[in-house]
C-alpha positions in Angstrom: -0.3 0.1 -0.1 1.6 3.1 -1.4 1.4 5.5 1.4 -1.8 8.3 -0.7 -3.8 4.5 -0.4 -2.7 4.9 3.4 -3.7 8.3 4.4 -7.1 7.4 2.9 -8.2 4.6 5.0 -6.6 6.3 8.1 -9.2 9.4 7.4 -11.6 6.8 6.3 -10.7 5.2 9.8 -11.5 8.2 11.6 -14.5 9.2 10.0 -16.2 5.7 10.8 -15.3 6.0 14.3 -17.0 9.7 14.4 -19.9 8.0 13.3 -19.8 5.4 16.7 -19.1 8.6 18.5 -21.2 11.4 17.4 -24.3 10.1 18.2 -26.4 12.9 19.4 -30.1 13.0 18.7 -31.2 16.1 16.8 -33.7 16.4 19.3 -35.4 18.9 22.1 -34.2 17.1 25.7 -36.0 17.2 28.6 -34.8 19.3 31.7 -34.0 17.2 34.5 -36.6 17.7 37.8 -33.7 19.7 39.2 -33.8 22.6 36.4 -30.7 21.4 35.6 -29.6 22.4 31.9 -26.5 23.0 29.9 -23.5 25.4 30.6 -24.9 27.6 26.8 -28.3 27.8 28.6 -26.4 30.1 30.7 -24.5 32.0 28.3 -27.1 32.8 25.4 -28.8 35.9 26.5 -25.8 38.2 25.9 -25.7 41.3 28.8 -26.2 44.8 28.5 -22.9 46.4 27.5 -23.3 49.1 30.0 -23.1 46.8 32.4 -20.0 47.4 33.6 -20.1 44.5 36.8 -17.2 42.5 36.1 -18.8 39.4 35.5 -15.8 37.5 34.5 -14.9 36.9 38.1 -18.1 34.9 38.3 -17.0 31.1 38.5 -20.4 29.9 37.5 -20.8 32.0 34.1 -17.0 30.3 32.7 -18.6 31.2 29.4 -18.7 34.8 30.0 -14.9 35.7 28.8 -13.2 39.0 28.2 -10.3 37.4 26.2 -11.5 39.5 22.0 -12.6 42.5 24.4 -11.0 42.7 27.2 -14.4 43.5 28.3 -17.2 41.3 29.7 -19.2 39.2 26.4 -20.6 36.3 26.0 -18.9 34.4 22.7 -22.0 34.0 21.2 -21.8 37.4 20.9 -18.2 38.2 21.1 -16.4 39.3 17.2 -14.9 36.5 17.5 -14.4 32.2 17.6 -14.1 32.0 21.3 -13.5 28.4 23.2 -14.2 28.0 26.5 -13.2 24.7 28.4 -14.6 24.4 32.0 -13.4 22.1 34.7 -15.8 19.1 32.8 -14.2 19.7 29.8 -10.6 18.8 32.3 -13.0 16.2 34.1 -13.6 14.3 30.7 -10.3 14.7 29.3 -8.7 13.9 33.1 -6.0 16.2 30.9 -3.0 16.6 33.9 -1.9 20.0 32.2 -2.6 23.4 29.5 -1.0 20.7 26.8 -3.3 17.8 27.4 -6.8 19.3 27.0 -5.5 21.7 24.1 -4.8 18.5 22.3 -8.4 17.3 23.0 -10.5 19.6 22.2 -9.1 22.6 20.8 -8.5 24.0 17.4 -5.0 24.1 17.7 -2.1 22.0 17.2 0.4 21.0 19.7 3.8 20.1 18.8 5.7 17.6 21.4 9.2 16.9 20.9 8.3 13.8 22.6 6.4 12.6 25.5 8.8 13.8 27.6 9.8 17.2 25.6 8.5 20.7 25.6 5.1 21.0 24.2 3.9 24.7 22.1 1.0 25.0 19.7 0.1 26.2 16.5 -2.8 28.3 15.5 -3.9 29.5 12.4 -0.9 28.6 11.0 1.5 30.2 13.6 4.2 29.0 16.0 3.8 29.3 19.9 6.2 32.5 20.0 3.1 33.9 17.5 -0.3 33.0 20.7 -0.6 35.1 23.3 -1.3 33.0 26.3 -2.8 35.2 29.8 -2.7 34.5 33.0 -6.3 36.3 34.6 -5.2 38.5 31.8 -2.1 38.7 32.0 0.7 37.9 29.3 3.4 35.3 31.1 5.4 34.0 28.1 9.7 34.2 28.9 11.3 36.6 27.3 14.0 35.1 25.9 12.4 32.0 24.5 8.5 34.0 23.2 6.9 31.2 24.5 5.7 28.3 27.2 5.9 25.0 27.7 2.0 24.6 27.8 3.8 20.7 29.6 4.6 22.9 32.6 1.0 25.1 33.1 -1.0 22.4 35.2 -4.5 21.9 34.9 -5.3 21.4 39.1 -5.2 25.2 39.7 -7.4 26.1 36.4 -11.2 26.7 36.7 -11.6 27.2 32.7 -9.1 27.9 29.6 -10.3 30.5 26.9 -8.9 30.3 23.2 -9.4 32.4 21.0 -8.9 32.8 17.6 -7.5 36.0 15.1 -5.9 38.8 16.0 -5.6 40.4 19.3 -2.4 43.0 18.9 -5.0 45.5 19.3 -5.6 44.7 22.7 -2.5 42.9 24.1 0.4 44.3 22.3 3.1 41.8 20.5 3.1 38.2 20.1 -1.1 37.5 19.2 -0.4 37.3 15.5 -2.8 33.7 16.0 -4.4 34.3 18.7 -4.5 34.6 22.5 -4.8 31.6 24.8 -6.1 33.5 29.2 -6.1 30.9 31.4 -8.4 31.5 34.4 -7.8 30.6 38.1 -9.4 28.2 40.4 -11.5 30.5 43.6 -14.0 28.8 45.6 -17.8 29.5 45.8 -18.5 27.5 48.5 -18.1 28.2 52.1 -15.5 25.6 52.4 -14.3 22.7 49.3 -11.4 20.1 49.8 -10.5 18.3 47.4 -7.6 15.4 47.4 -6.1 12.8 44.2 -4.3 9.9 43.2 -3.4 8.4 40.5 -0.6 5.7 39.2 -0.3 4.4 35.3 1.8 2.6 33.4 5.5 3.4 33.0 5.8 4.6 35.9 3.4 7.5 36.1 2.2 8.1 40.0 1.7 11.0 41.8 -1.0 13.6 43.5 -2.3 16.6 44.1 -4.6 18.5 47.0 -6.9 21.5 47.0 -8.0 23.6 50.1 -10.3 26.7 50.0 -13.4 28.3 51.1 -15.3 32.0 50.8 -16.5 33.6 54.1 -17.4 37.3 54.0 -16.8 37.9 50.8 -12.8 36.8 50.1 -12.3 33.4 49.0 -9.3 31.7 50.0 -8.0 28.2 48.1 -4.4 27.1 48.2 -3.4 24.3 45.7 -0.1 21.2 45.2 0.9 18.8 43.3 3.5 16.3 42.4 3.3 14.1 39.4 6.7 11.8 38.4 6.8 8.8 35.5 10.0 7.2 34.2 8.4 7.0 30.7 10.7 3.5 29.6 7.9 2.4 27.6 8.6 0.3 24.8 9.1 1.3 20.8 9.6 0.5 17.1 13.6 2.1 16.6 12.7 2.8 12.1 16.6 4.0 12.2 17.4 0.4 13.6 18.2 -1.9 10.6 16.4 -3.9 10.6 13.7 -1.5 12.8 13.4 -3.2 16.1 11.1 -3.1 19.4 13.0 -1.2 22.3 13.1 0.3 25.7 12.8 4.5 25.4 15.6 6.0 28.3 16.7 9.2 29.9 13.0 9.9 29.8 12.0 10.4 33.1 9.9 13.0 34.5 9.1 14.8 37.6 7.1 18.3 38.1 6.4 20.5 41.4 3.3 23.2 41.7 2.2 25.3 44.8 -0.5 27.7 44.0 -2.1 30.0 46.4 -4.8 33.1 46.0 -6.3 35.7 48.2 -9.1 37.3 46.4 -12.5 39.5 47.3 -15.2 39.9 45.7 -17.1 43.1 47.3 -19.1 44.3 43.9 -17.7 47.8 44.9 -14.3 46.8 45.0 -12.6 43.3 43.9 -9.2 42.6 44.1 -7.0 40.0 43.9 -3.0 38.8 44.7 -2.2 35.5 44.0 1.2 33.6 43.5 2.2 30.5 41.3 5.6 28.3 41.9 6.4 25.6 39.7 9.8 23.2 39.4 10.5 19.9 36.6 13.2 18.1 36.0 13.3 16.1 33.2 15.7 13.0 31.0 16.0 14.8 27.0 16.6 11.4 25.1 17.5 11.2 22.1 15.7 10.7 18.6 15.3 7.6 18.3 17.8 4.7 19.0 20.5 7.4 19.2 22.7 6.7 21.3 21.9 8.9 24.3 24.2 11.8 25.3 22.1 12.1 29.2 20.7 15.2 28.5 18.7 16.8 31.5 17.1 20.1 31.5 15.1 21.4 35.2 12.8 24.0 34.3 12.0 26.8 37.5 9.3 29.7 37.2 7.6 32.1 40.0 4.8 34.2 39.8 3.2 37.2 42.0 0.2 38.3 40.6 -2.8 40.7 41.6 -5.5 42.4 41.0 -7.4 45.9 42.3 -10.9 46.8 40.4 -12.9 49.3 41.7 -16.5 51.1 41.0 -15.1 54.6 41.0 -17.6 58.0 39.2 -17.7 57.5 36.0 -17.6 53.7 35.8 -14.6 50.8 36.8 -11.3 51.1 37.5 -8.6 48.4 37.3 -4.8 48.4 38.1 -3.6 45.0 37.3 0.4 44.2 37.7 2.7 40.8 38.0 6.5 39.6 38.6 7.7 36.7 37.2 11.1 35.3 37.1 12.1 31.7 35.5 15.0 29.5 35.4 16.1 27.3 32.9 19.3 24.7 33.6 20.2 22.5 30.6 23.4 19.6 31.4 25.1 17.5 28.7 27.6 16.0 30.0 28.7 14.1 26.1 29.9 18.2 25.1 30.6 19.4 28.1 27.4 21.8 28.7 25.9 23.3 31.5 24.5 26.2 31.3 22.0 27.7 33.4 19.3 30.7 31.9 17.3 33.2 34.2 14.9 35.8 33.1 12.7 38.6 35.4 10.2 40.5 34.4 7.8 42.9 36.1 4.2 43.6 35.1 1.7 46.7 35.4 -1.7 47.5 33.7 -4.3 49.9 34.1 -7.6 50.6 32.4 -10.9 52.3 32.9 -14.2 51.3 31.7 -17.2 53.1 31.4 -20.4 53.9 28.7 -20.3 57.1 26.3 -23.8 57.8 25.7 -26.4 55.4 25.0 -25.2 53.1 22.5 -21.2 52.7 23.8 -19.0 50.9 26.7 -15.2 51.8 25.9 -12.5 51.2 27.9 -9.0 52.5 27.7 -5.7 52.0 29.6 -2.2 52.5 29.5 0.2 49.1 30.5 3.8 48.9 30.4 6.8 45.9 31.6 10.2 45.6 32.3 12.2 42.2 30.9 16.3 41.5 32.4 17.8 37.4 30.9 21.1 36.4 31.7 22.1 33.4 30.2 26.0 32.7 28.9 25.1 32.7 25.4 23.4 36.3 25.8 25.4 39.3 25.1 26.1 41.1 28.5 22.1 41.2 30.1 19.5 41.3 27.6 17.2 44.4 28.9 13.7 46.4 27.4 11.5 48.1 28.5 8.1 48.7 26.8 5.3 50.6 26.9 1.8 51.0 25.8 -1.4 52.3 25.2 -5.3 50.7 24.5 -8.5 52.0 23.5 -11.0 49.5 23.2 -15.3 49.8 23.0 -18.8 48.4 21.9 -21.1 49.9 20.3 -24.6 48.4 19.8 -27.0 49.6 17.0 -29.8 47.4 16.9 -29.3 43.7 16.3 -25.3 44.6 14.9 -22.7 45.6 18.2 -19.6 46.4 16.7 -15.9 46.3 18.8 -13.3 48.6 17.2 -9.5 49.3 18.7 -6.0 50.6 18.6 -3.1 50.6 20.8 0.5 51.9 20.4 3.5 49.9 21.8 6.9 51.7 21.9 10.2 48.9 23.3 13.4 50.0 23.9 15.9 46.9 24.2 19.3 47.3 24.9 21.9 47.6 22.3 19.2 47.6 20.1 17.0 50.6 18.0 13.7 51.4 19.6 10.8 49.7 18.0 7.1 51.1 17.7 4.1 49.0 16.3 0.3 50.7 16.0 -2.4 48.1 15.8 -5.9 48.7 15.3 -8.9 46.3 14.8 -12.5 46.5 14.0 -14.8 43.7 14.7 -18.8 43.4 13.8 -21.2 40.5 15.4 -24.9 41.0 13.8 -28.2 38.8 14.7 -29.2 38.9 11.2 -32.5 37.8 12.2 -34.6 39.6 14.8 -36.7 36.5 15.7 -33.4 34.8 15.7 -31.6 35.4 18.8 -29.0 32.6 19.0 -28.2 33.4 15.6 -25.4 35.4 14.8 -22.7 36.3 11.7 -19.1 37.9 12.7 -16.4 38.9 10.9 -13.3 40.2 12.7 -9.7 42.1 11.0 -7.0 43.4 12.6 -3.3 44.3 12.5 -0.7 42.2 13.6 3.4 42.2 15.2 5.9 40.6 17.3 8.7 41.1 18.7 12.1 39.4 17.9 13.2 37.1 21.2 16.1 38.8 23.4 17.6 35.4 22.0 16.9 36.4 18.1 18.7 40.0 19.4 21.0 39.1 21.4 22.5 34.7 21.7 25.8 34.7 20.6 27.2 34.4 18.3 24.9 34.3 15.7 22.3 37.1 17.0 21.2 40.3 15.2 20.2 43.2 17.1 18.7 45.4 14.4 16.2 42.3 13.4 12.0 44.0 12.9 9.0 43.1 14.8 6.8 40.1 12.3 4.4 41.9 11.2 1.6 41.1 9.7 -2.6 41.2 8.8 -5.6 38.5 10.2 -9.3 38.3 8.6 -12.0 36.4 9.8 -15.6 35.4 9.0 -18.4 33.7 10.3 -21.6 31.7 11.7 -22.5 31.3 15.0 -25.5 29.2 16.1 -26.7 28.6 19.8 -29.0 26.8 21.5 -29.4 25.8 25.1 -28.3 23.0 24.6 -26.3 22.6 21.0 -24.3 24.9 19.4 -22.5 25.2 15.6 -19.8 27.6 14.2 -17.9 27.9 11.3 -15.1 30.5 10.2 -12.5 31.4 7.6 -9.6 32.8 7.4 -7.2 34.1 5.9 -3.4 36.0 7.1 -0.7 37.6 5.6 2.9 38.0 7.9 6.1 39.3 6.8 9.4 40.1 8.4 9.2 36.6 10.0 11.7 35.9 11.9 13.8 32.8 10.5 17.4 31.0 11.5 19.5 30.7 9.1 22.8 29.0 8.3 25.9 31.9 7.8 29.8 31.6 6.2 31.1 31.7 9.8 29.5 28.6 10.3 27.3 29.6 13.1 23.3 30.1 12.9 21.8 33.9 12.6 18.6 34.7 12.5 16.9 37.6 9.0 13.4 39.0 8.9 13.2 37.3 5.4 9.8 35.3 5.5 6.6 36.0 4.3 3.5 33.5 5.3 0.0 33.2 4.0 -2.3 31.3 5.9 -6.1 30.1 5.2 -8.2 27.6 6.5 -11.2 27.0 8.1 -12.2 26.0 11.7 -15.9 24.5 12.0 -17.5 23.2 15.4 -20.4 21.6 17.5 -21.2 19.8 20.2 -24.9 19.0 22.5 -25.0 18.4 26.1 -28.5 16.6 27.0 -30.3 15.3 29.7 -32.9 12.1 29.5 -35.4 12.1 32.4 -33.2 12.2 35.6 -30.7 9.6 35.0 -29.2 9.7 31.6 -26.8 12.0 29.9 -24.8 12.7 26.8 -22.1 15.9 26.2 -20.9 15.2 22.9 -19.0 17.4 20.2 -16.8 17.8 17.1 -13.6 20.0 16.1 -12.1 20.6 13.0 -9.9 22.9 11.2 -8.6 22.9 7.8 -4.8 25.2 7.3 -3.3 25.5 4.5 0.0 27.6 5.4 2.9 28.2 2.7 5.8 30.1 2.5 6.1 32.7 -0.4 9.5 34.0 0.6 11.4 33.9 -2.6 9.3 33.3 -6.1 11.5 31.2 -8.1 13.4 29.1 -5.0 12.4 25.3 -4.8 10.3 26.3 -1.1 8.2 29.0 -2.7 4.4 28.4 -1.6 6.2 25.0 0.0 4.0 24.6 2.9 5.1 25.3 6.3 6.9 22.3 8.5 5.5 20.5 11.1 2.2 22.3 10.4 -1.0 19.5 9.5 -3.2 20.9 7.2 -6.4 18.8 8.6 -7.4 18.0 12.2 -10.7 16.3 13.6 -11.1 16.3 17.0 -14.5 13.9 18.3 -15.2 13.2 22.0 -18.7 11.8 23.7 -19.9 11.6 27.4 -22.5 9.1 28.6 -23.6 9.4 32.1 -25.8 7.3 33.6 -26.5 7.7 37.1 -22.7 7.7 39.5 -21.2 6.4 36.4 -19.8 7.7 33.2 -17.9 6.6 30.5 -15.7 9.9 27.8 -14.0 8.6 24.2 -12.1 10.9 22.6 -10.7 10.9 19.5 -8.7 12.8 17.3 -6.6 12.8 14.4 -4.0 14.5 13.0 -3.1 14.8 9.0 0.5 15.0 7.8 3.0 16.9 8.5 5.3 18.0 6.1 9.4 17.9 7.2 11.4 19.4 4.4 11.4 23.4 3.5 10.2 22.1 -0.2 7.3 19.8 0.8 8.7 16.1 0.0 8.7 14.5 3.0 6.3 14.5 5.4 5.0 12.5 8.7 2.6 10.2 8.3 -0.5 10.9 9.3 -2.3 9.3 12.7 -5.5 8.4 15.2 -5.5 8.1 18.3 -8.5 7.6 20.9 -8.3 7.3 24.5 -11.4 5.7 26.4 -12.3 6.6 30.5 -14.3 5.0 33.0 -15.9 7.2 36.2 -17.4 5.5 39.0 -20.0 8.3 41.3 -20.4 8.5 45.6 -21.5 10.8 47.8 -21.0 9.5 51.5 -22.7 12.8 53.3 -20.6 15.5 52.1 -17.9 13.6 50.8 -17.7 12.8 47.0 -15.5 10.4 45.9 -14.6 9.4 41.6 -11.9 6.7 40.7 -11.5 6.4 37.0 -9.4 4.0 35.3 -8.1 5.7 31.6 -7.0 3.9 29.0 -4.5 6.3 26.7 -3.8 5.5 22.7 -6.4 2.8 22.6 -6.0 1.7 19.1 -1.9 1.0 19.9 -0.9 3.6 17.3 2.6 3.9 16.3 3.4 8.0 15.3 4.8 10.4 16.3 4.0 14.1 16.7 7.5 15.7 15.4 10.6 14.1 14.1 12.0 10.4 15.5 10.5 11.2 19.0 8.4 7.7 19.4 5.6 8.2 21.2 4.0 6.0 24.0 2.0 3.1 23.0 -1.2 1.8 24.5 -1.5 2.3 28.5 -3.9 2.8 31.3 -4.3 4.8 34.3 -6.0 4.8 37.6 -7.1 7.8 39.6 -9.2 8.3 42.9 -10.2 11.6 43.7 -11.6 12.5 47.7 -13.3 15.4 48.2 -16.0 18.0 50.6 
């Protein structure tokens, strides 16, 4: 069987699997006797644009988002595609990290450099450094690398994750070329909350977590901690050997510690929060395939302190946010006698005011500033940068039409390099085309985007280029969103252009150096549908499907072999499906995803084969008075796929996980 026939067989098998998974009947379900409805029912109605209360703080409404507008806006009423994944989704996927959650459910691609390597994302054909990551609304990317390892962001401290598709530079500044991901941290809503969890699995997986907190007199306190470790000594087929043989993965162990604490006040006139988050991880870095091991290891430490104050003032609301972040990355390679440690420090302050203007407009405006420092043996002295920005964003309501204008101006002043400026306008629209159908919306969105070079791009020795210009581009999209109380569907077409993209290439001296040389055009389709249904008092069904088609091409050098070739390691097609069937205390979760071919050569002549993955989980819940217990058993890679996400980095075969959770 040739490769093309194999690809067709993979796709046919996946769609056959979808028929089994996606079995939601197209009927109006009964509402339970307790009045329970789906989460979508709570967000179908749109609050008045002149309600200046920060409803995004309320844990009961995770679908009220701020990512797309900097103002509380339901996903249905926003100008852009937004997906919100709440605690229910985390339980259904058994996600241990943000990477796990997004890999199973979001319309983006997670690129894993093996089971213990870093996990980065690609959204709408962009790279990981071109998508913004926010923590409670504040950027947290590493200024030296320009990206985050999503496997270091544990799910234990999250109540929801928002994914916004499309340009965000007009709202948040650099890096929002493909979109933004906002991590919303946990917030207790009960007088007392406590949860303990332990888990174990194949290939030496083990660990546990604790979470405790509560709320009294409008003040909530929560603390959480987690230990997660794994040997990852799984067997795999070494394709590079002749003849190919089955070997055991070595130097692939990983340990991650997490601690988190937060205090919040939820008074209507004044709301504040202070929080701290520590993550430390140690991991082996195994060589590709069956190459001789070099015993490489990496240690990552991330410490974050942040807070915000949101108060009612005469003209509306005034919010102040601040974040201090320190990261430490140590890399050791005994074979090359390397033992280097890089450190970064970032301090960020953001002040914004929100006020109604007349009877049609709600506006927010503000200023932000941050300072970053990086130290590394391969950086020329200490790399430093100061940044300041100002922005204006608004929502205008004109009958069934909402418009979302925004503009932002940024100034960056790095050491030993020229100052750079960027002006980023954006316009969005949300239209209810039929007066009798408030749950049907048309969306359109266009904006200018940019990304500043990282410290490594400008100051790495040898090769850094302090004269690099920011990457710049434009992005447009249009879509339709339909949502009823328990059913929803959305489809979006997008097109983006990027120029001056930074590419590291070899130079005559034998080293590598970055240049502003690549031009990229990316276009595609994003579609999703889902339902949460109840049948009487005992049965429920939660099911959905997400499909993405992305055609991202290099348009840098007409006439060259790489011109119009697809970008490397970006799948053209992805499909993700899930179904949860629950009867009383028993729930069965099935997740499946298809990842298309990923080209590995600059000319598009070689590629990694598509693959299908499926997971099965069974959960049993029981309540003793006020104590709730849940036992779950999950099988990952149920169909036993032998697959690679990048290069010759093998991933685990079929394996088992067991988890026990006890909580109040």
